[in-house]
N, C-alpha and C positions, 0 to 999 in steps of 0.2 A: 395431492394438493399441490397445485402449482410448481411450487419449489425443490420438491423433489422431484419435477419431470426437468426446470432449467440446472438444476445441480447435476445428474447425473449425463447432460452433453456438452460437462469439459473434460472429466477425464476422456474420452474420443479425441477429443481437441490437442490437450496437452499428449497425448500417443502420435498424435499425428506429425510426420518429420518436418511437412512442411512450418507445419506451427514454430519449431524448432527452432528453424531456421531462417524463420520469418519471409517466408517466398510465398510468392500471390498480393505481398503488401502492396504494388506499384512502388517500388525502393525505401518503402515506411518505414520505422523501427518497429520491431514488436510491442506495440505497449496497446496491453486491455484492457477494460473495463467489465469489472460482474460487478451489477447495481443487484439489489432484492433490496424487498422489505428489511425497513429495521426490525422489525418484529419478530421477524425470522433469523436472527444473527445464531444463537443456542447450533441453530444448526447452519451455516454455516461453518460457525467454526470447528463443529465436529464433520461435518464435510472436507473441510482443509487437514485436519489431522489423518483423513479417510485415502485424501489426496494423494497428500507425501508420504505416504506407505506405500502406499498403490507403485506410484511414478519409483521410490528410491526400492523394489522389490520386483520390479517389469527386466530389468536385463540389460536396459542399454547404458545406463554408466551414468545417467540425466539424474539431476535429485534439487527436489524443489526447497528453493530456502526461503525463510517467510522468517519478514522483517514488520513488527506489530510496532507501531509507528512509535503508539503511546509508553510499551517498553524500552521498546531504544533511545524515548528521547526520559523517561526513570533513569535508565543504567549509565548514561552522560551527564546526565547531574549527575547522582550517585560516585562516579567518575572522578567528578571536577569534584568536588566535596560541596555541591547546591543543596543535595535535596530536603537535607533538616533545616535550612536555610530557607526552601524554598515553603518546607509544610512550614513554619515559626512567622514568615511574614503573610504564609495566605490566612493564617487565624491569627494573627493582629490586623489582619488591615482590609482581609477580606480576597474572594478567589481574581477576581477582576482586577486589584492590582497586583498579585502576579504574571500574566500572559506575558506581559511588552521585558517585565526582567531574563523570565524564562527565553523569551526570541532573543534576545542578548545575547546570554549566556549560551544559547547554541549555534551565536551568530543566524540563525536560517537569515537566505538567501545574501550571505554575505560570500564573498572567493571562499571565504574556508567554514561556511557549512558542517557542522557537527555531523548532524544528520545523513546528512549525505556522504560527506567521508565516511561514516560508518557504515555505510553501506554496497558502496562502490568499494572500497577497500577488501570488503566478504564474499561480491560472488566471483564467482569462477564460471567460465567458460562451456564446464557441463551442466550449469544451474539455470532454472528457472524460476527468476525472484517475484517469492509473491508477498504482496503491501497488504497486515488485518489492521487493524487496529486505527483506523480510520477515524470513527467516532469516537471513542473515548480517547484519542490526541489533539482533539477540534476543541477547542477554539483556535491555540496557539499551533501548530500545526495542520496549514492548508496545503487538502488533498492538489489542486490544481500547481500548487505554485510549487507540490513535492513531486509529481510528475514534468514540469516543465524543466526544473535543477536537475533532477534525475536523465531526463532525455540527452544532456549533453554530456554526460559522464559513461551510462549506463546504455552501449545500445547494437550490444552482439546478443548478447541473451532476450529474451523471451520476458513481460512482464507485464502479471494479471494486477490489477487492480481491487480490491472484494472491497468494495462500497454501500453503504446505510445508506441509498436514496435511490437518484432515477440518476441516467444517461442515458439523455436524447442523441447521443455523437457528438452535440457542443457541448451543451450547460449539465456541470453536475451540480445536483437538488442534493442536499443533503439531508437527511430523516423528513426525504417527500415534501420538506419546507422551508429549508434554508439556500437559496441560491450562494452554491460557494465560487463561483464564477467557470463562465467559459474557458473548454478543453476540448481543442475539436481535434486533436492529433495520434488521441485513440482510441481504438478499434468495441467493438461492445463483443466481449468474448462469445454470449451465447444470447441472441435473440431469445 
């Protein structure tokens, strides 16, 4: 199956010293997108677990730190005491009515964006950052917005967003159907 061939190309890339130093990118920050057909979500999730274990045990001292955007969102809402209130509001008013209140609670795209702060404060020099949960967090959290905002605060370590959809080097299309927005600053992790 094609997805397995594509996944097999990730580990050699991660273990390459130039990848970790973000060299050869024309001074661009090492941001990458691994796009895949959404029907392979479970295969990709399992491969991410494998990659984390392999890199952890390779003796380099480098570690993959994964941020599932959906799980981070839930954790922040729980810490603020808003999670149960959000569930109650959703039951009473519907899913569409909780999107904006959640965005405001997370302060998305503001200077004190809680999601970005959460990620930024947990990243260390020996990390490779994996962003997952893009599909689960949509439409509350938009992938291009996260990448643009992180670009300003995480620039010393490589970052890989696992994207259930297509990325052609300029445009992100979530689930191969929803145009998220243009994002041209990331490289395709593998072709």
